[in-house]
C-alpha positions in Angstrom: 53.0 -111.3 0.7 54.7 -109.5 -2.3 57.3 -107.0 -0.8 58.4 -103.9 -2.2 61.7 -105.0 -3.7 60.0 -108.1 -5.9 56.8 -105.7 -6.7 59.6 -103.0 -7.5 61.6 -105.7 -9.7 58.5 -107.0 -11.1 57.3 -103.3 -12.2 60.5 -102.9 -13.3 60.8 -106.0 -16.0 57.0 -105.1 -17.3 58.3 -101.5 -17.9 61.2 -102.5 -19.6 59.0 -105.1 -21.7 56.5 -102.7 -22.3 58.4 -99.7 -23.5 60.7 -102.6 -25.6 57.2 -103.3 -27.3 56.1 -100.2 -27.8 59.5 -98.5 -29.3 59.5 -102.0 -31.9 56.0 -100.4 -32.9 56.8 -97.0 -33.0 60.4 -98.0 -35.2 57.9 -100.5 -37.5 55.4 -97.8 -38.2 57.5 -95.5 -38.8 59.1 -97.5 -41.3 55.5 -98.6 -42.8 54.6 -94.9 -42.9 58.5 -92.9 -44.3 61.1 -95.6 -45.0 59.3 -98.1 -47.2 58.6 -96.1 -50.4 62.3 -94.7 -50.1 63.8 -98.3 -49.5 61.6 -99.3 -52.6 63.0 -96.4 -54.4 66.4 -97.4 -53.5 66.0 -101.2 -54.9 64.5 -100.0 -58.2 67.5 -97.8 -58.8 70.3 -101.3 -58.1 67.7 -103.6 -60.2 68.2 -101.0 -63.3 72.0 -100.8 -62.8 72.0 -104.8 -63.2 69.8 -104.8 -66.0 71.7 -101.4 -67.5 74.8 -104.0 -66.9 73.2 -107.5 -68.4 72.3 -105.3 -71.4 75.3 -103.1 -72.1 77.4 -106.6 -71.8 78.4 -108.3 -74.4 78.6 -111.9 -72.6 77.5 -115.2 -74.3 75.9 -116.1 -71.1 74.7 -113.9 -68.3 74.5 -116.7 -65.5 78.0 -115.7 -64.1 77.6 -112.0 -63.8 74.3 -112.5 -62.0 75.9 -115.6 -59.7 78.4 -112.6 -59.2 76.0 -110.1 -58.5 74.2 -112.4 -56.1 77.2 -113.2 -54.3 77.6 -109.6 -53.1 74.9 -109.2 -51.2 72.0 -109.8 -53.3 68.6 -111.8 -54.0 67.8 -112.0 -57.7 65.0 -114.3 -59.0 65.0 -114.1 -63.4 62.0 -115.2 -65.2 61.6 -115.1 -69.0 58.8 -115.2 -71.5 58.9 -118.8 -71.9 58.9 -119.5 -68.1 62.2 -120.3 -67.8 63.3 -119.5 -64.2 66.4 -118.9 -62.0 67.9 -117.7 -58.6 70.6 -116.3 -57.6 72.2 -115.0 -54.4 70.4 -115.7 -50.9 67.8 -118.2 -51.3 64.1 -116.6 -50.9 62.4 -118.1 -47.6 58.9 -117.8 -49.6 59.0 -118.2 -53.1 55.7 -117.4 -54.4 54.9 -115.3 -56.6 51.6 -114.5 -58.9 51.8 -115.1 -62.3 49.8 -111.6 -63.4 53.0 -110.1 -61.5 55.1 -111.4 -63.8 53.3 -110.8 -66.7 53.1 -107.4 -66.0 56.7 -107.2 -65.3 57.4 -109.0 -69.0 55.6 -106.2 -70.4 57.5 -103.6 -69.3 55.5 -102.2 -65.8 58.2 -101.7 -63.0 57.1 -104.3 -59.6 57.4 -102.2 -56.1 56.4 -105.0 -54.1 58.6 -103.6 -51.3 56.5 -100.6 -51.4 53.1 -102.3 -52.2 54.0 -105.5 -49.2 51.6 -105.5 -46.7 52.0 -103.9 -43.0 52.8 -106.3 -40.4 52.6 -105.3 -36.8 55.5 -107.1 -35.6 57.9 -108.1 -38.4 59.0 -105.3 -40.6 58.4 -105.5 -44.0 62.1 -104.8 -44.5 63.6 -108.2 -43.1 60.5 -110.2 -44.8 63.0 -112.7 -46.8 59.4 -112.7 -49.4 59.7 -112.8 -53.2 56.6 -110.9 -53.2 59.1 -108.4 -51.2 60.8 -107.6 -53.8 61.2 -105.1 -56.9 60.6 -105.8 -60.2 62.2 -104.6 -63.6 62.1 -105.6 -67.3 64.8 -106.0 -69.2 65.6 -107.6 -73.0 67.9 -110.0 -73.5 69.3 -111.6 -77.1 66.1 -110.3 -78.2 64.0 -112.4 -75.0 62.3 -110.5 -72.7 62.7 -111.3 -68.9 61.6 -110.2 -65.7 64.0 -109.7 -62.7 63.1 -109.4 -59.4 65.7 -108.7 -56.7 65.8 -107.8 -52.7 68.9 -106.9 -50.7 70.3 -110.2 -49.0 69.7 -109.1 -45.2 71.2 -112.0 -43.5 74.4 -111.8 -45.9 74.8 -107.9 -45.7 74.1 -107.2 -41.7 74.9 -110.9 -40.3 77.5 -109.0 -38.4 75.2 -106.3 -37.3 72.4 -108.6 -36.0 75.0 -110.2 -34.0 76.2 -107.1 -32.7 73.2 -105.7 -32.4 71.6 -108.5 -30.3 74.9 -109.1 -28.2 74.6 -105.3 -27.1 70.7 -105.7 -26.4 71.3 -108.7 -24.3 74.0 -107.1 -22.5 72.0 -103.9 -21.9 69.0 -105.4 -20.7 71.6 -108.0 -18.6 73.5 -105.0 -17.0 69.6 -102.8 -17.1 68.1 -105.8 -14.5 71.6 -106.4 -12.4 71.9 -102.6 -12.2 68.3 -102.2 -11.2 68.4 -104.9 -8.6 71.4 -103.2 -6.9 69.6 -99.6 -7.3 66.2 -101.1 -5.5 67.9 -102.9 -2.8 69.8 -99.9 -2.2 66.5 -97.9 -1.9 64.2 -100.6 -0.1 67.0 -100.9 2.5 66.4 -97.7 4.5 62.6 -97.9 4.2 63.6 -102.0 5.4 65.5 -100.4 8.5 62.4 -97.5 9.1 60.4 -100.7 9.4 62.2 -102.4 11.8 62.2 -99.8 13.7 58.9 -99.2 13.7 58.4 -102.4 14.9 60.3 -101.7 17.6 58.8 -98.3 19.0 55.5 -100.0 18.4 56.9 -102.1 21.6 57.7 -98.8 23.5 61.3 -99.2 22.4 62.1 -95.6 21.8 65.9 -96.1 21.8 66.2 -97.7 18.9 69.1 -96.3 16.2 67.5 -95.5 12.7 70.5 -95.7 10.5 69.2 -93.3 7.2 71.4 -91.0 6.8 70.4 -89.3 2.8 69.9 -86.6 1.1 66.6 -87.4 -0.5 63.3 -88.0 0.0 63.8 -91.2 1.8 66.3 -89.2 4.0 63.8 -86.0 4.6 61.5 -89.4 5.7 64.3 -90.8 8.3 64.3 -86.9 10.0 60.6 -86.8 10.4 60.4 -90.8 11.6 63.3 -89.6 14.4 61.4 -86.0 15.8 58.6 -88.4 15.5 60.0 -91.1 18.0 61.0 -88.0 20.3 57.6 -86.9 20.6 56.5 -90.5 21.4 59.1 -90.7 23.9 58.2 -87.6 25.3 54.3 -88.1 24.9 55.1 -91.7 26.5 56.8 -90.1 29.2 54.1 -87.3 29.7 51.3 -90.5 30.0 53.0 -92.4 32.3 53.2 -89.5 34.4 50.0 -88.0 33.9 48.7 -91.8 34.8 51.1 -91.8 37.9 49.8 -88.0 39.1 46.1 -88.9 38.3 46.3 -92.1 40.2 47.9 -90.6 43.1 45.1 -87.0 43.6 42.3 -90.4 43.2 44.0 -92.5 45.7 43.9 -90.1 48.5 40.7 -89.0 48.4 39.3 -92.6 47.8 41.4 -93.9 51.1 39.9 -90.9 52.9 36.6 -91.6 51.9 37.1 -95.9 52.7 38.6 -95.2 55.8 36.3 -93.1 57.1 33.3 -95.0 55.7 34.8 -98.4 57.0 34.6 -96.3 60.6 30.8 -95.4 59.9 30.4 -98.8 59.7 31.9 -99.9 62.7 29.1 -97.8 64.4 31.8 -95.2 65.6 29.6 -91.8 65.1 31.7 -89.4 67.7 33.4 -87.6 64.5 32.1 -85.6 61.5 33.1 -88.4 59.3 30.3 -88.0 56.9 31.2 -84.1 56.1 34.7 -85.4 55.6 33.7 -88.0 52.8 31.2 -85.5 51.2 34.4 -83.3 51.5 36.4 -85.7 49.5 33.8 -86.7 47.2 33.5 -83.4 45.9 37.4 -83.1 45.6 36.9 -85.9 43.5 34.0 -84.6 41.3 36.2 -81.6 40.7 39.6 -83.1 39.7 37.1 -85.4 37.1 35.4 -82.5 35.5 38.9 -80.8 35.3 40.2 -84.0 33.8 37.0 -83.9 31.3 37.9 -80.6 30.6 41.5 -81.0 29.5 40.7 -84.0 27.1 38.3 -81.8 25.3 41.0 -79.6 24.5 43.7 -82.1 24.0 41.0 -83.7 21.2 40.0 -80.3 19.9 36.3 -80.3 20.2 35.9 -78.3 22.6 33.1 -75.7 21.4 33.9 -72.1 22.4 29.8 -70.4 23.2 31.0 -67.3 21.7 29.1 -64.1 22.8 29.2 -60.6 23.6 29.0 -60.0 27.7 30.2 -57.0 29.8 33.5 -58.1 31.4 33.6 -56.1 34.1 30.2 -56.9 35.5 31.4 -60.6 35.2 34.7 -59.9 37.2 32.6 -58.4 40.0 30.2 -61.3 40.0 33.0 -63.4 40.6 34.9 -61.1 43.5 31.0 -61.5 45.0 31.4 -65.4 45.1 34.9 -65.1 47.4 34.0 -62.6 49.9 33.4 -64.6 52.5 36.9 -66.3 51.7 38.7 -62.7 51.5 37.3 -61.6 55.0 38.4 -65.2 56.7 41.9 -64.5 55.6 41.6 -60.9 55.9 42.4 -59.9 52.7 41.7 -56.8 50.9 40.3 -56.5 46.7 41.1 -53.3 44.8 38.9 -53.5 41.8 40.0 -50.6 38.8 37.8 -51.9 36.3 35.8 -50.0 33.1 32.5 -51.1 31.5 34.3 -53.6 28.7 32.7 -55.8 26.4 34.0 -58.6 24.9 33.0 -61.3 22.7 33.8 -65.2 24.6 32.9 -67.7 26.2 31.2 -66.7 29.4 31.4 -69.9 31.2 35.0 -70.5 30.1 36.0 -67.2 31.0 34.1 -67.0 34.3 36.9 -70.4 35.0 39.4 -68.5 34.0 38.7 -65.5 36.9 37.5 -67.8 39.5 40.7 -69.7 39.5 43.2 -66.7 39.3 41.5 -64.8 41.8 40.9 -67.9 43.9 44.9 -68.6 43.6 45.9 -64.9 44.9 43.7 -65.9 47.9 45.2 -69.2 48.8 49.3 -67.8 48.2 48.8 -64.8 49.8 49.7 -63.6 53.2 47.0 -62.6 55.6 46.6 -59.8 55.9 47.5 -59.2 52.1 46.1 -57.0 49.4 44.5 -58.0 45.4 44.6 -55.7 43.2 42.4 -56.2 40.2 42.8 -53.5 37.0 42.0 -53.7 33.3 43.0 -51.6 30.5 41.8 -51.7 27.0 42.7 -50.2 23.8 40.7 -50.5 20.3 41.8 -53.9 19.5 41.9 -55.9 23.3 41.4 -55.7 27.0 44.2 -56.6 29.2 43.1 -57.9 33.0 45.8 -57.8 35.9 45.4 -59.6 38.8 48.1 -58.3 41.1 48.5 -60.2 44.7 50.7 -60.0 47.9 51.2 -63.3 48.2 54.2 -65.8 48.4 55.5 -64.6 44.5 57.9 -66.9 42.5 61.7 -66.0 42.3 63.4 -69.4 41.5 60.9 -71.1 39.3 60.3 -70.7 35.5 56.9 -69.2 35.3 56.1 -71.5 32.3 55.8 -74.6 34.7 52.9 -73.1 36.1 50.3 -73.6 33.7 52.1 -77.7 33.5 49.7 -80.3 34.0 49.7 -81.2 38.1 52.9 -78.7 38.5 52.8 -78.0 42.4 56.2 -75.9 44.0 57.3 -77.7 47.1 57.7 -74.4 49.1 54.3 -72.2 47.3 52.3 -75.7 46.7 52.8 -77.9 48.8 50.7 -80.5 50.1 49.6 -78.6 52.8 47.6 -76.1 50.1 44.4 -77.9 48.5 45.0 -78.2 44.6 45.0 -80.6 42.0 47.5 -78.6 39.8 45.1 -78.9 36.6 43.8 -74.9 37.6 46.3 -72.8 35.5 46.8 -75.3 33.0 42.6 -75.1 32.1 43.6 -71.4 32.6 46.0 -71.6 30.0 44.1 -73.9 27.4 41.0 -71.3 27.6 42.9 -68.6 27.2 44.4 -70.0 23.9 41.3 -70.8 22.5 40.4 -67.4 23.0 43.3 -66.3 20.9 44.4 -64.9 24.0 47.7 -64.7 25.9 48.3 -65.5 29.6 51.8 -64.2 31.4 53.0 -64.3 35.0 55.4 -61.4 36.6 57.2 -61.7 40.1 56.6 -58.4 42.3 59.0 -57.2 44.6 59.4 -57.5 47.2 56.6 -59.9 47.2 53.7 -60.8 45.2 52.9 -61.9 41.4 51.0 -60.3 39.1 49.0 -62.6 36.3 48.2 -60.4 33.0 45.2 -61.6 30.9 45.3 -60.3 27.4 41.9 -60.7 25.4 40.9 -59.6 21.8 37.4 -57.4 22.3 35.5 -58.9 19.0 
């Protein structure tokens, strides 16, 4: 498997090679299109100066003069009208040149071999040491026509520069590669640490230290990773606590069902065991429905079937459901309602009122009282349910909507309940963009406020 480090190294080397190749081709094209003609003109001027020097000299032989000029850094080829030829200065890699070119120069034409030298892709014409890559000038010496072809001796003139440039390029490549390896290592190390931490977190080790502290994108990634670990740790604790509480709430009715079923199986028919079993099964069914509803909210796939309906009529119908329980516990209820139409999920909101009113009855004193009041504005309607029950003086109200939360004093095991009702109420209200709040009432009691948007 290729590591990110090896990919980075190979990609950097590839980019260096590609950029060097493209850069060379750009320079080569620039030379052919912009510099080659100027270089040809410059060398024609040099050749003319050599010819003028030859024609103005009174030497019996020009051999020594041409040899001296060649030794100063020029490659020279001389050919006479008789076909005699001689070379001075550095040697040409390719000495071939067509007779037609020589004849034209002998006849007085200037040969622009540098300008007309073929374009090459990877070998810049400036460095091509060929006789055809020269300039040709005619001259006359001792009443005899000659053709002079010359070009700079690049190796002689720029040998040290070649070495310096080659050494510079090699040093730059070497240093760049070493620096790139170091930088890549430093860049990849934090990701390696995050990978190791991820593997440990996958094994539920949430205490693994993340030793990445940088002020860049990787540092931001590390900070996000730390926040994610905290959330995962909290989620893991909640999951385990949730499973433990669900297991406990399921275990009690299941044990009761198992025990009373065993009594029935043994033939003991003295008690109302079937009624108890039915009651516990109903309790399990209700708990299961609540869990499924909460799960649907967690998965964000609960679709509220919103419709317009009379909220005051719904509240009256819910109160009628609990009339027998109100009479049994000697609790009076006062309704202060208005005719208000709201847009919402009728079934879910009915669950909200049933839960809040049943809680007001369940945790109320006997005799007691419940007030249900409705107020409205142009934008929202508020339903207030206030009871004269045990209230809440010492506990944060935010805990009431936590799943499975039950107070030791107020919600003891003597009072039936799963601890899921208010959690569902909160989810339903939030799905309607509403607000749920609680308030302690002196000297005792609780006020619950539900604010819903009307449309």
